[in-house]
N, C-alpha and C positions, 0 to 999 in steps of 0.2 A: 768533730768537731771547734776548733779552740776557740778559746773565749777573744782573740782576738781577732777572729772573720767573725764571730757574732755580732762583735762592736763594731765591727765594720758594714756588716750588712744593715745594724741597727742607724747608725748614723748615714749611710746614703738612704732611707726609709724617710728617718723628719729633713733632710735637705728637698728629696724632693715633694715629702707631703708639704714643705711649704712654699717650694716654688712653685707647686701645684694651685696651690688654696692663696697663695698672698704675696705673685710676680713683682708686684710693685716696688714691695716691701723686700722682695728679697732682692732682688734688683741693688735696692737702693743699698742695702749690705753689704753687697757683694762692692758695689762701688767704690764704698770705705773704706772695705777692705785694703782693696787694691789702692786705694790712698796711701793705705797705713804704711801697709808695703812698700811704695814705692820714695816714701817721709822717708822712712827707715834704710833704706838701698842708699839713699840721700847721701844720711848721717854716717851711713858703714866709711860712703866713700867720699867723707868729708876728713872723717878721722884718719884712712889713712892719709890720706894725703899729709894731714899733719904729725902722722906719727915718723913718713917716709923724710919727710919735710924736703925743702929744694936743696942743691948744692951751690947756688946765687953767694952767698955770700964768699965762699972760698974761692968767686971766680970758676967755679969748674962748668961743665955743659952737664946737663941731663941726660942728655942725645938727641932730646924732645925736639929742642926747636933747631927747625929747619928754616932756612935760606927762599925763598923764591928768587928763581932766576926771572929777568925780564928784560924780553929782547927787544931793543932799540929799534926802528924804521926811521932814517934820516927823512924829513921831510923832503914829501914827491921821488924818496927810493923804494923801488920796489924789492921787496926780498927775492930771491929765488929760493930756498929751499936748502939753498950750500952755503948759508950763510953770507955770500960774495951779494952786490949788487952792481944790477946793470949800470953802466958807465955811458 
């Protein structure tokens, strides 16, 4: 049995012991840890966005800006679905 496997089993035993003996504290610690991981992910995303930068200063497009098409139906008109309006 390798040292890594022994350490993994010992870690699992300690975690299970903590969860069984103090479930509220274990849940709180897990929640805080996940919060820190989320904050680290947000910080990394902000860093990568700042690193890549935007291409707006040169008038270029990043390809992320898409305009949506809005179909306007005249007042009182009914769209037939093929782009025409009954007259």
